[in-house]
C-alpha positions in Angstrom: 47.8 82.6 81.6 50.8 81.9 83.6 52.8 81.0 80.5 51.8 84.3 78.8 53.0 86.2 81.9 56.2 84.3 82.1 56.9 84.8 78.4 56.1 88.5 78.6 58.2 88.9 81.7 61.2 87.1 80.1 60.8 89.3 77.0 61.0 92.5 78.9 64.0 91.2 81.0 65.9 90.2 77.8 64.9 93.5 76.0 66.2 95.5 79.0 69.5 93.6 79.1 70.0 94.1 75.3 69.3 97.8 75.7 71.8 98.2 78.5 74.4 96.2 76.6 73.9 98.4 73.6 74.3 101.5 75.8 77.5 100.0 77.3 79.1 99.1 73.9 78.0 102.3 72.1 81.0 104.5 73.1 83.4 101.8 71.8 81.5 101.6 68.5 81.5 105.4 68.2 85.3 105.3 68.8 85.7 102.7 66.1 83.6 104.8 63.7 85.8 107.9 64.4 88.9 105.8 63.8 87.6 104.6 60.4 86.6 108.0 59.1 88.8 109.7 56.4 90.3 113.2 56.6 87.5 114.6 54.4 84.7 113.6 56.9 83.8 116.0 59.7 83.7 114.0 62.9 82.1 116.9 64.8 79.2 117.5 62.3 75.7 117.9 63.5 73.6 115.9 63.3 76.3 113.3 63.8 76.9 110.5 61.3 77.7 107.1 62.8 78.7 105.2 59.7 81.8 106.4 57.8 81.2 107.4 54.2 84.5 105.9 53.1 86.0 103.7 55.8 89.8 103.7 55.8 92.6 102.0 57.8 94.9 105.0 57.3 94.4 106.3 60.8 95.6 103.0 62.3 98.7 103.0 60.0 99.4 106.7 60.8 99.3 106.4 64.5 101.5 103.2 64.4 104.1 105.1 62.3 104.0 108.4 64.3 104.8 107.1 67.7 106.8 104.0 69.0 103.6 102.1 69.5 105.3 98.7 69.7 107.6 99.9 72.5 104.6 101.2 74.5 102.9 97.9 73.9 105.8 95.9 75.2 106.1 98.1 78.2 102.5 97.6 79.0 102.8 93.8 78.5 105.8 93.7 80.9 104.0 95.8 83.6 100.6 94.0 83.2 102.1 90.5 83.0 104.2 90.8 86.1 101.4 92.6 88.0 99.0 89.7 87.2 101.6 87.1 88.2 102.4 88.7 91.5 98.8 89.3 92.3 97.9 85.6 91.7 100.8 84.3 93.8 100.7 86.8 96.7 96.9 86.8 96.9 96.8 83.0 97.0 99.6 82.9 99.6 97.9 85.5 101.9 94.4 83.9 101.5 95.4 80.4 102.3 96.2 80.9 106.0 93.1 83.2 106.4 90.9 80.4 105.0 92.4 77.2 106.2 94.5 77.9 109.3 93.7 79.0 112.9 95.9 81.5 114.6 95.5 84.4 117.1 94.1 87.6 115.5 92.9 85.8 112.3 89.7 87.8 112.1 91.4 91.0 113.0 93.9 90.6 110.2 91.2 89.6 107.7 88.9 92.6 108.5 91.8 95.0 108.6 92.9 93.8 105.2 89.3 94.0 103.9 88.9 97.5 105.2 91.7 98.7 102.9 89.3 98.2 100.0 87.5 101.4 101.1 90.6 103.5 100.7 91.1 104.7 97.2 94.6 104.6 95.7 94.5 108.4 95.2 94.4 108.9 99.0 97.6 107.0 99.5 99.3 107.9 96.3 101.5 110.6 97.8 103.1 108.4 100.5 103.5 105.5 98.0 105.2 107.9 95.6 107.6 109.0 98.4 108.4 105.4 99.2 109.1 104.7 95.6 111.4 107.7 95.5 113.3 106.6 98.6 113.8 103.1 97.3 115.0 104.6 94.0 112.4 102.7 92.0 112.1 105.3 89.3 113.2 105.2 85.7 115.8 108.0 86.3 117.9 105.3 87.9 117.5 102.6 85.2 114.8 100.8 83.3 114.6 97.9 85.7 114.0 100.1 88.7 111.4 102.0 86.6 109.5 98.8 86.0 109.6 98.0 89.7 108.1 101.4 90.5 105.2 100.6 88.2 104.6 97.0 89.3 105.2 96.7 93.0 102.6 99.2 94.3 100.0 97.0 92.6 101.5 93.6 93.3 98.7 92.6 95.7 95.4 94.1 97.0 92.7 93.3 99.4 90.2 92.4 96.7 92.4 89.6 95.4 93.0 88.2 98.9 89.3 88.2 99.7 88.5 86.6 96.3 91.0 83.8 96.9 90.0 83.3 100.5 86.4 82.7 99.5 87.5 80.2 96.8 89.6 78.3 99.3 86.7 78.2 101.8 84.5 76.5 99.2 86.9 73.5 99.0 85.9 70.7 101.4 88.4 70.1 104.1 88.4 66.4 103.3 90.6 67.1 100.3 93.2 68.7 102.6 93.0 66.0 105.2 93.5 63.3 102.5 96.6 65.1 101.3 98.0 65.2 104.8 97.5 61.5 105.1 99.3 61.0 101.9 102.3 62.9 103.3 101.9 66.3 101.7 103.2 69.3 103.6 101.4 72.7 103.8 103.1 74.1 100.7 102.4 71.0 98.6 98.8 71.1 99.6 98.5 74.7 98.6 100.4 74.2 95.3 99.3 70.8 94.2 95.9 70.4 95.7 94.1 73.7 96.3 95.5 75.9 93.5 94.4 73.6 90.7 90.9 73.5 92.2 90.5 77.3 92.2 91.6 77.9 88.5 88.3 79.7 87.7 88.8 82.1 90.6 92.4 82.6 89.5 91.2 83.4 86.0 88.7 86.0 87.4 91.4 87.6 89.4 93.8 87.6 86.5 91.3 89.3 84.2 90.4 92.0 86.7 94.1 92.6 87.5 95.1 92.7 83.8 92.3 95.2 82.9 93.2 97.4 85.8 97.0 97.3 85.2 96.7 97.7 81.4 94.4 100.7 81.7 96.3 102.4 84.6 97.1 106.0 83.6 97.5 108.1 86.7 100.4 106.3 88.4 102.6 105.8 85.3 102.1 109.4 84.2 103.4 110.5 87.7 106.2 108.1 88.1 107.6 107.9 84.6 109.9 110.6 83.2 111.4 108.8 80.1 109.2 108.1 77.1 111.0 104.9 76.5 109.2 103.4 79.5 105.7 104.8 78.6 102.9 102.4 78.8 100.1 102.4 76.2 97.6 104.7 78.1 100.4 107.3 78.7 101.6 106.9 75.1 98.0 107.3 73.7 97.6 110.4 75.8 100.7 111.8 74.2 98.7 111.7 70.9 96.6 114.5 72.1 99.6 116.8 72.3 101.1 115.6 69.0 97.9 115.5 67.1 95.7 118.0 68.9 93.4 118.5 65.9 93.5 114.9 64.7 91.0 113.0 66.8 91.0 110.2 64.3 94.5 109.2 65.4 93.6 109.4 69.0 90.6 107.1 68.4 92.7 104.7 66.4 95.3 104.5 69.1 92.6 103.9 71.8 91.2 101.1 69.7 94.6 99.4 69.3 95.2 99.8 73.0 91.9 97.9 73.9 92.7 94.9 71.7 95.0 93.1 74.2 92.3 93.3 76.9 89.8 91.7 74.6 92.2 89.0 73.6 93.2 88.3 77.2 89.5 88.1 78.3 88.6 85.7 75.4 91.6 83.5 76.3 90.6 83.3 79.9 86.8 83.1 79.4 86.6 79.3 79.4 87.6 79.2 83.1 84.5 81.2 84.1 82.3 78.3 83.3 84.8 75.6 84.2 83.4 73.0 86.7 86.6 71.5 87.9 85.4 71.3 91.5 82.2 69.5 90.5 82.4 65.9 91.7 85.7 66.3 93.6 84.1 64.9 96.7 81.1 62.6 96.4 78.7 61.3 99.0 
C-alpha cells in the first residue's frame, strides 16, 4: 500500500513539473512558430494554428539583412562579457573579507549591502543617469565612454556579494590556515585557494549576470543615442518601428537574440553539478 501511494505521489509531482515546464516554454515555442511562418499565413487567425503550414527560414534571413544584426550582437557581447567579468571579480573581492575576516562594523556593512537588494534599479535610475552624464560616460563623447556607461552601473551588486560570501563560508577554515602555514598571503589564498573551490558558485553568478545584462533593455535605451552602439534588445525593439506590420521579423530577431543565452547556459551547466569541494578536507 505504501508503495502504491509513493508511486502515485511521485507520478503527480512529475506530472505537475512537466505541466509547469510546458507552460514556461510555450511562449518561446509560439515565438519560434511565428518566426517560421511564411508571408501567406495569417499569424493572428482564430482559432490560432501552432504549426506552420510551410516552414521557412526567410524571416531569419530577412531580419539579418535589414538591420546591422552582427554589430548589435558584438555590442551585446562586449557589454555582457565585461559585466560578467567585473561582477565575478568585484563580488568575490567584496565577499572575501565579509566571510573570512573580522573587522569593526562587519555585520553592519553586510546587512547594509544586503538591504540594497530591496531597492529596484528603476528607483535609482535617475541619479545613476545623472552621474553617468557628469562623468561623460555616454556615447556622444566616444564609443569607449558609451560602453563604460552601459557596463559600470551593473559592475557589481548585492546579490553577487551575498552569493559569493555564502560560498566562501562553506569552505573549511583549515584550508586557509594550511595555506598561511605554507607562506601564502591573503591575496594568494583568495586567488589560488578559495576561488578555484567556488567555481560552481562563480558559474551560477556568471549565468545570472549574463542573462540580466544580455536582456537589459531599459538602461541602454535611455543612455544610448547612436545606433552603432545599440545592444540586441534595443536593436530588436527597432524592428517594431521598421517592420510594424511584420511580426515574423520581430519573432525571428527575438529568437536569434536568445541563442547566445542558451549557448552560455549550456557551456556553464556542468559547473552546477560539479563536486570540486567534495573530499577537500577529510576526517
